[in-house]
C-alpha positions in Angstrom: 93.2 193.9 128.1 92.0 192.4 125.0 95.6 191.6 123.8 96.1 189.4 126.8 94.9 185.8 127.1 92.0 184.9 129.2 92.8 184.8 132.9 95.6 187.5 132.7 95.2 190.7 134.6 97.2 193.9 134.8 98.3 194.5 138.4 100.3 197.4 140.1 103.6 196.4 141.6 102.5 197.9 144.8 99.4 195.4 144.9 101.3 192.3 144.2 104.6 192.8 146.3 105.8 194.6 149.4 108.4 197.3 148.5 111.2 197.5 150.9 114.0 200.2 150.8 117.5 199.7 152.2 119.9 201.8 154.3 123.6 202.0 155.2 125.0 202.0 158.8 127.5 204.6 159.6 130.7 203.7 157.8 133.0 205.1 160.4 131.7 203.0 163.3 133.7 199.8 163.2 131.3 197.9 165.4 128.7 198.1 162.6 130.8 196.2 160.0 132.3 192.9 159.2 129.6 191.0 160.9 127.4 188.1 159.7 124.4 189.9 158.1 124.6 190.0 154.3 124.4 193.5 153.0 124.0 194.1 149.2 124.9 197.0 147.1 124.3 197.5 143.4 127.8 196.6 142.8 127.2 193.1 144.1 124.4 192.6 141.6 126.4 194.1 138.8 129.0 191.3 139.3 126.5 188.5 139.1 126.6 185.9 136.4 123.3 184.4 137.5 119.8 185.1 138.6 120.4 184.4 142.3 122.7 186.2 145.0 123.9 184.2 147.9 126.8 186.3 149.2 127.8 189.9 149.4 131.1 191.8 149.4 130.4 193.5 152.7 128.4 192.4 155.9 127.1 194.2 158.8 126.7 193.3 162.5 123.6 193.2 164.5 124.4 196.6 166.0 124.8 197.9 162.5 121.6 196.5 161.5 119.8 198.0 164.3 121.5 201.4 163.9 119.7 202.1 160.6 116.5 201.5 158.6 117.6 198.7 156.5 115.4 195.6 156.6 116.2 192.0 156.4 114.7 190.5 153.2 113.5 186.9 153.3 115.1 184.5 150.8 113.2 184.6 147.5 112.9 188.4 147.4 113.5 190.3 144.3 116.3 192.8 144.7 116.0 195.8 142.3 118.7 198.6 142.3 116.9 201.8 142.1 119.9 204.0 141.4 123.5 204.1 140.2 122.2 202.2 138.1 118.5 201.6 138.0 117.7 198.1 137.0 120.2 195.6 138.4 118.2 192.5 139.5 118.7 189.5 141.6 116.8 187.0 143.8 118.4 186.3 147.2 118.9 182.8 148.4 119.7 183.8 151.9 118.2 186.5 154.3 119.8 189.7 153.2 119.7 193.6 153.8 120.6 196.1 151.2 121.9 199.7 151.1 119.7 202.7 150.2 120.2 202.0 146.5 117.5 199.3 146.4 113.7 199.1 146.1 113.4 195.3 146.8 110.2 193.4 146.5 108.8 190.6 148.6 106.1 188.8 146.4 102.7 188.4 147.9 100.6 185.2 147.4 99.9 184.2 143.8 103.2 185.9 142.5 106.1 183.6 141.5 109.2 185.4 142.3 111.1 184.4 139.2 108.1 185.6 137.1 108.4 188.9 138.9 112.1 189.0 138.3 111.7 188.4 134.6 108.9 190.9 134.2 111.1 193.6 135.8 114.0 192.5 133.6 111.9 193.2 130.6 110.9 196.6 132.0 114.3 198.0 132.8 114.2 200.6 130.1 110.8 201.8 131.4 112.1 201.7 135.0 115.0 203.9 134.0 112.8 206.3 132.2 110.8 206.6 135.6 113.9 207.7 137.4 114.2 211.3 138.7 116.9 213.3 140.4 119.4 216.0 140.3 122.7 214.2 141.0 121.7 210.9 139.5 118.4 209.3 138.6 116.5 207.4 141.2 113.5 205.3 141.0 111.0 206.2 143.9 109.0 203.7 145.8 105.8 205.4 144.7 106.6 205.3 141.0 107.7 201.7 141.2 104.4 200.9 143.2 102.4 202.4 140.3 104.1 200.3 137.5 101.5 197.9 136.0 102.5 194.5 134.8 100.7 191.6 133.2 99.9 188.8 135.7 98.7 185.4 134.4 97.6 182.5 136.8 100.3 181.1 138.9 100.7 178.0 136.9 101.1 180.0 133.7 103.7 182.2 135.5 105.7 179.1 136.1 105.4 177.8 132.6 106.5 181.1 131.2 109.5 181.2 133.5 110.5 177.7 132.6 110.4 178.7 128.8 112.3 181.9 129.3 115.0 180.0 131.4 115.2 177.3 128.8 115.9 179.6 125.9 118.1 182.3 127.6 120.9 180.1 128.5 121.1 179.0 124.7 121.5 182.6 123.7 124.2 183.3 126.4 126.0 180.1 125.1 125.9 181.6 121.6 127.1 185.0 123.0 130.0 183.3 124.7 130.9 181.4 121.6 130.8 184.6 119.6 133.2 186.3 122.1 135.6 183.3 121.7 135.5 183.7 117.9 136.2 187.5 118.2 139.2 186.7 120.5 140.5 184.0 118.1 140.1 186.3 115.2 142.2 188.9 117.0 145.1 186.3 117.4 145.3 185.5 113.6 147.3 188.4 112.6 149.8 188.0 115.6 150.3 184.3 114.6 150.6 185.2 111.0 153.4 187.8 111.4 155.3 185.4 113.6 155.0 182.7 111.0 156.2 185.1 108.3 159.2 186.1 110.4 160.2 182.4 111.1 160.6 182.0 107.3 162.7 185.0 106.9 166.3 184.4 105.8 167.8 187.3 107.7 165.9 188.5 110.8 167.1 191.5 112.9 165.9 192.6 116.3 166.4 196.2 117.5 164.9 198.6 120.0 162.5 201.2 118.6 164.7 203.9 119.7 167.4 203.0 117.3 165.1 202.8 114.4 163.0 206.0 114.7 162.5 209.5 116.1 159.4 210.4 118.1 157.1 213.4 118.8 154.0 213.5 121.0 150.9 215.2 119.7 149.2 218.4 121.2 145.7 219.6 121.8 145.2 223.2 120.9 143.4 225.3 123.6 139.8 224.4 123.3 138.6 228.1 123.9 140.3 229.1 120.8 137.7 228.6 118.0 140.1 229.7 115.3 142.0 226.4 115.8 139.1 224.1 115.1 136.7 222.9 112.4 139.3 223.3 109.7 140.4 220.6 107.1 143.2 218.9 109.0 142.3 215.5 110.8 142.7 215.6 114.6 143.1 212.1 115.8 142.4 210.8 119.3 142.9 207.2 120.7 139.2 206.4 119.9 140.1 206.8 116.2 142.5 203.9 116.5 140.7 200.6 116.4 140.6 197.3 114.5 142.0 198.7 111.2 145.6 199.6 111.2 145.2 202.5 108.7 144.0 205.9 110.0 142.4 208.1 107.5 139.4 209.6 109.1 138.3 211.5 112.3 135.3 213.4 113.5 137.5 216.2 114.7 139.5 218.6 112.5 141.9 221.5 113.0 142.8 224.6 111.1 146.3 225.2 109.7 146.6 228.0 112.0 146.8 225.6 114.9 149.8 224.1 113.3 151.3 227.4 112.2 151.0 228.9 115.9 152.7 225.7 117.2 149.6 224.5 119.0 149.4 221.2 117.3 152.0 218.9 115.6 151.5 217.8 112.1 152.4 214.1 111.4 153.0 213.4 107.7 151.4 210.3 105.9 153.1 207.2 106.9 153.8 208.2 110.5 153.2 205.3 113.0 150.8 206.3 115.8 150.9 204.7 119.2 148.7 205.5 122.1 151.0 206.0 125.1 148.6 207.0 128.0 145.1 206.0 129.2 143.0 202.9 129.1 143.7 202.1 125.5 147.4 202.4 125.8 149.3 200.3 123.2 146.8 200.9 120.3 148.6 201.4 117.0 147.8 202.7 113.7 149.5 204.5 110.6 148.5 207.8 109.2 147.2 207.5 105.7 147.3 211.2 105.2 148.8 214.2 106.9 147.2 214.7 110.4 147.5 215.9 113.9 146.9 214.0 117.2 146.2 214.7 120.8 148.9 214.4 123.5 147.9 210.8 124.2 149.5 209.7 120.9 153.0 209.5 120.0 154.2 209.8 116.3 157.0 207.3 115.4 159.1 208.2 112.4 161.1 205.3 111.1 164.3 205.4 109.2 164.9 203.6 105.9 165.8 200.3 107.4 162.2 199.6 108.5 159.3 200.4 106.3 156.7 202.3 108.5 153.8 200.1 107.5 155.7 197.0 108.5 156.6 198.6 111.9 152.9 199.5 112.4 151.9 196.0 111.8 154.5 194.6 114.1 153.6 197.0 116.9 150.0 196.2 116.2 150.6 192.6 117.1 152.5 193.5 120.2 149.8 195.6 122.1 149.8 193.2 125.1 153.6 193.7 125.4 153.2 197.5 125.2 150.4 197.4 127.9 152.6 195.4 130.1 155.5 197.9 129.7 153.2 200.8 130.7 153.8 202.1 134.3 151.6 204.1 136.6 149.2 203.8 139.4 145.7 204.9 138.3 146.5 205.8 134.6 148.7 203.4 132.5 151.5 205.4 130.6 154.4 204.5 128.5 156.6 207.6 127.7 158.9 208.0 124.8 161.8 206.4 126.7 159.7 203.4 127.4 158.7 203.2 123.8 162.3 203.5 122.7 163.0 200.2 124.6 160.3 198.2 122.8 161.9 195.7 120.5 161.0 195.1 116.8 162.0 192.1 114.7 162.1 192.6 111.0 163.7 191.3 107.8 166.8 193.1 106.6 165.1 193.3 103.1 162.6 196.1 102.9 161.2 194.2 99.9 160.5 191.3 102.2 159.0 193.6 104.8 156.6 194.9 102.1 155.6 191.4 101.0 154.7 190.5 104.6 152.5 193.7 104.8 150.7 192.7 101.7 150.1 189.4 103.3 148.8 190.9 106.4 146.7 193.4 104.5 145.0 190.4 102.8 144.5 188.6 106.1 143.1 191.7 107.7 140.5 192.0 104.8 139.3 188.6 105.4 139.2 189.0 109.3 137.3 192.2 108.9 134.5 190.4 107.2 134.5 187.8 109.9 134.3 190.6 112.5 131.5 192.3 110.5 129.6 189.0 110.7 130.4 188.6 114.4 129.1 192.1 115.0 125.8 191.3 113.1 125.4 188.2 115.4 126.2 190.4 118.5 123.4 192.7 117.5 120.8 189.7 116.9 121.9 188.3 120.4 121.5 191.6 122.2 117.9 191.9 120.7 117.0 188.3 121.5 116.2 188.6 125.2 114.2 191.8 125.1 112.2 190.3 122.1 111.7 187.0 124.1 110.5 188.8 127.2 108.2 191.2 125.3 106.6 188.0 123.7 106.3 186.2 126.9 104.4 189.1 128.6 102.1 189.4 125.8 101.0 185.9 126.3 102.6 184.7 123.1 105.4 182.4 124.4 
Protein backbone atom coordinates (compact mmCIF):
# COMPACT_ATOMS: atom_id res chain seq x y z
CA UNK A 1 0.00 0.00 0.00
CA UNK A 2 3.02 2.28 0.29
CA UNK A 3 2.88 2.95 -3.44
CA UNK A 4 -0.61 4.49 -3.21
CA UNK A 5 -1.28 8.08 -2.08
CA UNK A 6 -2.56 8.75 1.44
CA UNK A 7 -6.26 8.00 1.75
CA UNK A 8 -6.30 5.26 -0.89
CA UNK A 9 -7.29 1.71 0.05
CA UNK A 10 -7.33 -1.65 -1.68
CA UNK A 11 -10.86 -3.06 -1.67
CA UNK A 12 -12.40 -6.28 -2.92
CA UNK A 13 -14.98 -5.88 -5.67
CA UNK A 14 -17.42 -7.92 -3.59
CA UNK A 15 -17.16 -5.37 -0.76
CA UNK A 16 -17.80 -2.25 -2.85
CA UNK A 17 -20.47 -3.49 -5.28
CA UNK A 18 -23.35 -5.93 -5.46
CA UNK A 19 -22.60 -8.50 -8.18
CA UNK A 20 -25.64 -9.51 -10.21
CA UNK A 21 -25.86 -12.39 -12.71
CA UNK A 22 -28.26 -12.44 -15.66
CA UNK A 23 -30.45 -15.09 -17.28
CA UNK A 24 -32.38 -15.82 -20.48
CA UNK A 25 -36.10 -16.60 -20.75
CA UNK A 26 -36.95 -19.63 -22.89
CA UNK A 27 -36.44 -18.52 -26.48
CA UNK A 28 -39.21 -20.75 -27.86
CA UNK A 29 -41.92 -19.10 -25.77
CA UNK A 30 -43.16 -16.12 -27.81
CA UNK A 31 -44.93 -14.57 -24.83
CA UNK A 32 -41.53 -13.94 -23.23
CA UNK A 33 -40.16 -11.79 -26.04
CA UNK A 34 -40.67 -8.45 -27.81
CA UNK A 35 -41.82 -6.68 -24.67
CA UNK A 36 -40.59 -3.39 -23.21
CA UNK A 37 -37.95 -4.59 -20.71
CA UNK A 38 -34.41 -3.95 -21.99
CA UNK A 39 -32.33 -7.15 -22.06
CA UNK A 40 -28.63 -6.87 -22.88
CA UNK A 41 -26.23 -9.42 -24.34
CA UNK A 42 -22.44 -9.18 -24.80
CA UNK A 43 -23.15 -8.44 -28.47
CA UNK A 44 -24.95 -5.22 -27.49
CA UNK A 45 -21.89 -4.04 -25.59
CA UNK A 46 -19.54 -5.08 -28.37
CA UNK A 47 -21.36 -2.72 -30.76
CA UNK A 48 -21.13 0.32 -28.49
CA UNK A 49 -19.12 3.40 -29.38
CA UNK A 50 -19.51 4.99 -25.97
CA UNK A 51 -19.41 4.16 -22.27
CA UNK A 52 -23.18 4.19 -21.83
CA UNK A 53 -25.88 1.83 -23.09
CA UNK A 54 -29.48 3.02 -23.37
CA UNK A 55 -31.05 0.43 -25.68
CA UNK A 56 -30.75 -3.27 -26.51
CA UNK A 57 -31.33 -5.32 -29.62
CA UNK A 58 -33.81 -7.62 -27.87
CA UNK A 59 -36.40 -6.95 -25.18
CA UNK A 60 -38.40 -9.22 -22.95
CA UNK A 61 -41.92 -9.09 -21.51
CA UNK A 62 -42.91 -9.03 -17.86
CA UNK A 63 -43.81 -12.73 -18.20
CA UNK A 64 -40.33 -13.42 -19.63
CA UNK A 65 -38.75 -11.50 -16.76
CA UNK A 66 -40.67 -13.44 -14.16
CA UNK A 67 -39.92 -16.79 -15.86
CA UNK A 68 -36.17 -16.70 -15.17
CA UNK A 69 -33.62 -15.42 -12.68
CA UNK A 70 -32.53 -12.31 -14.56
CA UNK A 71 -32.54 -9.14 -12.45
CA UNK A 72 -33.50 -5.58 -13.35
CA UNK A 73 -30.41 -3.45 -12.90
CA UNK A 74 -30.90 0.16 -11.80
CA UNK A 75 -29.51 2.94 -14.03
CA UNK A 76 -25.85 3.57 -13.31
CA UNK A 77 -24.90 -0.07 -12.91
CA UNK A 78 -21.69 -1.31 -14.48
CA UNK A 79 -22.39 -4.12 -16.95
CA UNK A 80 -19.48 -6.55 -17.36
CA UNK A 81 -19.61 -9.43 -19.84
CA UNK A 82 -18.24 -12.51 -18.08
CA UNK A 83 -18.02 -14.82 -21.09
CA UNK A 84 -17.94 -14.80 -24.88
CA UNK A 85 -16.02 -12.56 -24.35
CA UNK A 86 -14.87 -11.56 -20.89
CA UNK A 87 -14.41 -7.81 -20.59
CA UNK A 88 -17.07 -5.89 -22.52
CA UNK A 89 -18.17 -2.99 -20.31
CA UNK A 90 -20.91 -0.37 -20.20
CA UNK A 91 -22.98 1.74 -17.84
CA UNK A 92 -26.75 1.51 -18.33
CA UNK A 93 -28.75 4.73 -18.45
CA UNK A 94 -32.10 2.93 -18.10
CA UNK A 95 -33.32 -0.05 -16.02
CA UNK A 96 -32.02 -3.13 -17.82
CA UNK A 97 -31.68 -6.90 -17.55
CA UNK A 98 -28.89 -9.04 -18.99
CA UNK A 99 -28.45 -12.58 -20.16
CA UNK A 100 -26.31 -15.11 -18.28
CA UNK A 101 -23.15 -13.83 -19.95
CA UNK A 102 -22.82 -11.02 -17.40
CA UNK A 103 -21.62 -10.31 -13.91
CA UNK A 104 -22.94 -6.77 -13.49
CA UNK A 105 -22.07 -4.50 -10.59
CA UNK A 106 -24.28 -2.14 -8.60
CA UNK A 107 -21.85 0.22 -6.85
CA UNK A 108 -22.29 0.74 -3.10
CA UNK A 109 -21.95 4.02 -1.21
CA UNK A 110 -18.62 5.75 -1.74
CA UNK A 111 -17.99 4.26 -5.21
CA UNK A 112 -18.40 6.36 -8.35
CA UNK A 113 -19.76 4.10 -11.08
CA UNK A 114 -17.60 5.62 -13.80
CA UNK A 115 -14.52 5.10 -11.63
CA UNK A 116 -15.47 1.44 -11.24
CA UNK A 117 -16.00 1.23 -15.01
CA UNK A 118 -12.52 2.57 -15.74
CA UNK A 119 -10.81 0.41 -13.10
CA UNK A 120 -12.39 -2.67 -14.68
CA UNK A 121 -11.48 -1.39 -18.14
CA UNK A 122 -7.87 -1.29 -17.02
CA UNK A 123 -8.17 -4.79 -15.54
CA UNK A 124 -9.63 -6.61 -18.56
CA UNK A 125 -6.51 -8.72 -19.15
CA UNK A 126 -6.48 -9.76 -15.50
CA UNK A 127 -10.19 -10.58 -15.65
CA UNK A 128 -9.68 -12.67 -18.77
CA UNK A 129 -6.83 -14.56 -17.12
CA UNK A 130 -9.19 -15.35 -14.22
CA UNK A 131 -11.67 -17.01 -16.57
CA UNK A 132 -12.24 -20.75 -16.29
CA UNK A 133 -14.20 -23.26 -18.35
CA UNK A 134 -14.16 -26.16 -20.79
CA UNK A 135 -16.20 -24.89 -23.73
CA UNK A 136 -15.24 -21.24 -23.20
CA UNK A 137 -13.67 -19.20 -20.44
CA UNK A 138 -16.10 -17.68 -17.95
CA UNK A 139 -15.49 -15.33 -15.06
CA UNK A 140 -17.23 -16.61 -11.93
CA UNK A 141 -19.00 -14.42 -9.41
CA UNK A 142 -16.62 -15.57 -6.67
CA UNK A 143 -13.46 -14.77 -8.60
CA UNK A 144 -14.77 -11.35 -9.61
CA UNK A 145 -15.74 -10.63 -5.98
CA UNK A 146 -12.19 -11.47 -4.86
CA UNK A 147 -10.51 -9.02 -7.26
CA UNK A 148 -8.86 -6.18 -5.35
CA UNK A 149 -8.78 -2.67 -6.80
CA UNK A 150 -7.39 0.64 -5.57
CA UNK A 151 -10.08 2.93 -4.17
CA UNK A 152 -9.32 6.60 -3.42
CA UNK A 153 -11.75 9.02 -1.71
CA UNK A 154 -14.87 9.80 -3.73
CA UNK A 155 -13.73 13.29 -4.76
CA UNK A 156 -10.48 11.84 -6.04
CA UNK A 157 -12.40 9.14 -7.96
CA UNK A 158 -14.34 11.86 -9.76
CA UNK A 159 -11.18 13.85 -10.51
CA UNK A 160 -9.44 10.79 -11.96
CA UNK A 161 -12.46 9.95 -14.13
CA UNK A 162 -12.65 13.51 -15.42
CA UNK A 163 -8.98 13.38 -16.39
CA UNK A 164 -9.30 9.98 -18.08
CA UNK A 165 -12.35 11.10 -20.03
CA UNK A 166 -10.59 14.29 -21.04
CA UNK A 167 -7.57 12.47 -22.48
CA UNK A 168 -9.24 9.36 -23.95
CA UNK A 169 -11.29 11.22 -26.62
CA UNK A 170 -8.12 12.89 -27.84
CA UNK A 171 -6.52 9.50 -28.39
CA UNK A 172 -9.69 8.26 -30.10
CA UNK A 173 -9.69 11.29 -32.38
CA UNK A 174 -6.06 10.60 -33.26
CA UNK A 175 -6.96 6.96 -33.93
CA UNK A 176 -9.76 7.97 -36.29
CA UNK A 177 -7.51 10.42 -38.11
CA UNK A 178 -4.92 7.69 -38.51
CA UNK A 179 -7.55 5.32 -39.96
CA UNK A 180 -8.64 8.00 -42.41
CA UNK A 181 -5.00 8.43 -43.44
CA UNK A 182 -4.69 4.68 -44.06
CA UNK A 183 -7.82 4.72 -46.22
CA UNK A 184 -6.61 7.74 -48.18
CA UNK A 185 -3.23 6.09 -48.73
CA UNK A 186 -4.94 3.02 -50.19
CA UNK A 187 -6.74 5.25 -52.71
CA UNK A 188 -3.53 6.79 -54.03
CA UNK A 189 -2.56 3.86 -56.27
CA UNK A 190 -6.04 3.55 -57.78
CA UNK A 191 -6.08 7.27 -58.58
CA UNK A 192 -2.56 7.07 -59.98
CA UNK A 193 -3.26 4.27 -62.46
CA UNK A 194 -6.41 6.04 -63.68
CA UNK A 195 -4.39 9.21 -64.17
CA UNK A 196 -1.76 7.34 -66.20
CA UNK A 197 -4.42 5.67 -68.36
CA UNK A 198 -6.08 9.00 -69.13
CA UNK A 199 -2.77 10.13 -70.62
CA UNK A 200 -2.38 7.02 -72.78
CA UNK A 201 -2.52 7.60 -76.53
CA UNK A 202 -4.13 4.25 -77.38
CA UNK A 203 -6.17 2.60 -74.66
CA UNK A 204 -7.78 -0.84 -75.00
CA UNK A 205 -10.42 -2.46 -72.79
CA UNK A 206 -10.93 -6.21 -72.89
CA UNK A 207 -12.30 -8.96 -70.61
CA UNK A 208 -9.73 -10.92 -68.65
CA UNK A 209 -10.86 -14.12 -70.36
CA UNK A 210 -9.57 -12.86 -73.72
CA UNK A 211 -6.17 -11.97 -72.31
CA UNK A 212 -5.17 -14.96 -70.22
CA UNK A 213 -5.66 -18.59 -69.32
CA UNK A 214 -6.35 -19.66 -65.74
CA UNK A 215 -5.68 -22.44 -63.27
CA UNK A 216 -6.77 -22.78 -59.65
CA UNK A 217 -4.36 -23.92 -56.95
CA UNK A 218 -4.56 -27.14 -54.96
CA UNK A 219 -3.88 -28.12 -51.37
CA UNK A 220 -2.13 -31.50 -51.02
CA UNK A 221 -3.58 -33.98 -48.51
CA UNK A 222 -2.45 -32.70 -45.12
CA UNK A 223 -1.98 -36.25 -43.83
CA UNK A 224 0.81 -36.84 -46.36
CA UNK A 225 3.98 -35.49 -44.68
CA UNK A 226 6.02 -36.23 -47.80
CA UNK A 227 4.28 -33.31 -49.52
CA UNK A 228 5.23 -30.69 -46.93
CA UNK A 229 8.29 -28.89 -45.54
CA UNK A 230 10.10 -28.78 -48.85
CA UNK A 231 11.53 -25.79 -50.70
CA UNK A 232 8.59 -24.73 -52.92
CA UNK A 233 6.55 -21.80 -51.59
CA UNK A 234 2.92 -22.61 -50.80
CA UNK A 235 0.91 -19.38 -50.86
CA UNK A 236 -2.44 -18.79 -49.12
CA UNK A 237 -4.68 -15.68 -49.17
CA UNK A 238 -3.05 -14.39 -45.97
CA UNK A 239 0.23 -14.07 -47.91
CA UNK A 240 -1.32 -11.52 -50.26
CA UNK A 241 -1.23 -8.14 -48.61
CA UNK A 242 -0.35 -4.52 -49.18
CA UNK A 243 2.62 -5.36 -51.44
CA UNK A 244 1.81 -6.63 -54.88
CA UNK A 245 4.88 -8.87 -55.19
CA UNK A 246 4.71 -12.30 -53.56
CA UNK A 247 8.08 -13.84 -52.77
CA UNK A 248 7.65 -15.45 -49.37
CA UNK A 249 5.41 -17.75 -47.37
CA UNK A 250 5.66 -19.59 -44.07
CA UNK A 251 4.44 -22.78 -45.76
CA UNK A 252 6.41 -24.84 -48.26
CA UNK A 253 5.79 -27.97 -50.34
CA UNK A 254 8.08 -30.64 -51.73
CA UNK A 255 8.55 -31.22 -55.45
CA UNK A 256 6.85 -34.60 -54.95
CA UNK A 257 3.54 -32.84 -54.29
CA UNK A 258 3.82 -31.27 -57.76
CA UNK A 259 5.04 -34.46 -59.44
CA UNK A 260 2.12 -36.44 -57.98
CA UNK A 261 -0.36 -33.84 -59.25
CA UNK A 262 -1.38 -32.81 -55.75
CA UNK A 263 -0.28 -29.19 -56.26
CA UNK A 264 -0.11 -26.83 -59.25
CA UNK A 265 3.14 -24.99 -59.92
CA UNK A 266 2.78 -21.35 -60.95
CA UNK A 267 5.81 -19.84 -62.67
CA UNK A 268 7.29 -16.50 -61.69
CA UNK A 269 5.20 -13.73 -63.23
CA UNK A 270 1.86 -15.47 -62.66
CA UNK A 271 -0.85 -13.12 -61.44
CA UNK A 272 -2.55 -14.49 -58.33
CA UNK A 273 -6.16 -13.62 -57.43
CA UNK A 274 -8.10 -14.76 -54.35
CA UNK A 275 -11.42 -16.08 -55.64
CA UNK A 276 -13.13 -17.32 -52.49
CA UNK A 277 -13.48 -16.33 -48.86
CA UNK A 278 -13.49 -13.12 -46.85
CA UNK A 279 -10.42 -11.80 -48.70
CA UNK A 280 -11.84 -12.36 -52.18
CA UNK A 281 -10.32 -9.89 -54.64
CA UNK A 282 -6.83 -9.71 -53.13
CA UNK A 283 -4.22 -9.69 -55.89
CA UNK A 284 -0.50 -10.32 -56.19
CA UNK A 285 2.14 -11.47 -58.64
CA UNK A 286 4.52 -14.38 -58.11
CA UNK A 287 8.14 -13.26 -57.87
CA UNK A 288 9.33 -16.87 -58.03
CA UNK A 289 7.95 -20.31 -58.88
CA UNK A 290 5.34 -21.27 -56.28
CA UNK A 291 2.14 -23.15 -55.51
CA UNK A 292 -1.12 -21.86 -54.00
CA UNK A 293 -4.10 -23.30 -52.22
CA UNK A 294 -7.48 -23.73 -53.90
CA UNK A 295 -8.72 -20.27 -52.87
CA UNK A 296 -6.29 -18.66 -55.32
CA UNK A 297 -6.50 -18.67 -59.11
CA UNK A 298 -3.40 -18.18 -61.25
CA UNK A 299 -3.80 -15.94 -64.33
CA UNK A 300 -1.37 -16.45 -67.25
CA UNK A 301 -1.53 -13.37 -69.49
CA UNK A 302 -0.65 -13.38 -73.18
CA UNK A 303 1.90 -11.08 -74.80
CA UNK A 304 -0.50 -8.16 -75.23
CA UNK A 305 -0.57 -7.43 -71.50
CA UNK A 306 2.46 -7.48 -69.27
CA UNK A 307 1.61 -9.58 -66.17
CA UNK A 308 2.93 -6.97 -63.74
CA UNK A 309 0.71 -4.33 -65.33
CA UNK A 310 -2.27 -6.71 -65.17
CA UNK A 311 -1.53 -7.39 -61.50
CA UNK A 312 -1.39 -3.69 -60.75
CA UNK A 313 -4.62 -2.97 -62.59
CA UNK A 314 -6.51 -5.77 -60.82
CA UNK A 315 -4.92 -4.68 -57.52
CA UNK A 316 -6.67 -1.32 -57.90
CA UNK A 317 -9.97 -3.04 -58.79
CA UNK A 318 -10.42 -5.13 -55.66
CA UNK A 319 -13.74 -3.47 -54.80
CA UNK A 320 -15.05 -4.30 -58.29
CA UNK A 321 -13.95 -7.93 -57.87
CA UNK A 322 -15.63 -8.19 -54.46
CA UNK A 323 -18.86 -6.81 -55.90
CA UNK A 324 -18.72 -9.39 -58.69
CA UNK A 325 -18.37 -12.22 -56.18
CA UNK A 326 -21.53 -14.22 -55.54
CA UNK A 327 -22.56 -16.53 -52.76
CA UNK A 328 -24.74 -16.54 -49.66
CA UNK A 329 -22.39 -17.14 -46.75
CA UNK A 330 -19.00 -17.27 -48.50
CA UNK A 331 -18.15 -14.79 -51.29
CA UNK A 332 -16.84 -16.53 -54.40
CA UNK A 333 -15.85 -15.56 -57.92
CA UNK A 334 -15.13 -18.54 -60.16
CA UNK A 335 -13.05 -18.63 -63.33
CA UNK A 336 -16.07 -17.67 -65.44
CA UNK A 337 -16.64 -14.62 -63.26
CA UNK A 338 -12.95 -13.69 -63.37
CA UNK A 339 -13.00 -14.02 -67.16
CA UNK A 340 -15.72 -11.35 -67.36
CA UNK A 341 -13.72 -8.75 -65.44
CA UNK A 342 -12.50 -5.89 -67.64
CA UNK A 343 -8.95 -4.61 -67.93
CA UNK A 344 -7.94 -1.29 -69.47
CA UNK A 345 -4.41 -1.19 -70.86
CA UNK A 346 -2.23 0.79 -73.29
CA UNK A 347 -1.54 -1.07 -76.52
CA UNK A 348 2.19 -0.50 -76.05
CA UNK A 349 3.78 -2.94 -73.62
CA UNK A 350 6.57 -0.40 -73.17
CA UNK A 351 4.01 2.10 -71.93
CA UNK A 352 2.54 -0.53 -69.63
CA UNK A 353 5.99 -1.09 -68.10
CA UNK A 354 6.45 2.65 -67.71
CA UNK A 355 3.21 2.78 -65.69
CA UNK A 356 4.40 -0.21 -63.63
CA UNK A 357 7.64 1.60 -62.78
CA UNK A 358 5.71 4.69 -61.72
CA UNK A 359 3.35 2.62 -59.55
CA UNK A 360 6.25 0.75 -57.94
CA UNK A 361 7.82 4.09 -57.02
CA UNK A 362 4.53 5.34 -55.57
CA UNK A 363 4.08 2.15 -53.59
CA UNK A 364 7.56 2.47 -52.12
CA UNK A 365 6.58 5.90 -50.77
CA UNK A 366 3.15 4.80 -49.56
CA UNK A 367 4.74 1.79 -47.82
CA UNK A 368 6.84 4.21 -45.79
CA UNK A 369 3.71 6.16 -44.88
CA UNK A 370 1.91 2.96 -43.88
CA UNK A 371 4.87 1.93 -41.72
CA UNK A 372 4.66 5.29 -39.94
CA UNK A 373 0.89 4.86 -39.53
CA UNK A 374 1.43 1.36 -38.10
CA UNK A 375 3.87 2.80 -35.56
CA UNK A 376 1.28 5.42 -34.62
CA UNK A 377 -1.34 2.68 -34.27
CA UNK A 378 0.86 0.80 -31.82
CA UNK A 379 1.42 3.94 -29.78
CA UNK A 380 -2.31 4.69 -29.70
CA UNK A 381 -3.15 1.12 -28.67
CA UNK A 382 -0.66 1.39 -25.82
CA UNK A 383 -1.95 4.80 -24.71
CA UNK A 384 -5.12 3.82 -22.86
CA UNK A 385 -3.62 0.90 -20.88
CA UNK A 386 -0.70 3.13 -19.89
CA UNK A 387 -3.06 5.98 -18.95
CA UNK A 388 -5.24 3.71 -16.79
CA UNK A 389 -2.26 2.07 -15.11
CA UNK A 390 -0.93 5.51 -14.22
CA UNK A 391 -4.35 6.68 -13.00
CA UNK A 392 -4.81 3.76 -10.63
CA UNK A 393 -1.34 4.12 -9.18
CA UNK A 394 -2.35 7.59 -8.12
CA UNK A 395 -0.04 9.25 -10.64
CA UNK A 396 -2.55 10.97 -12.90
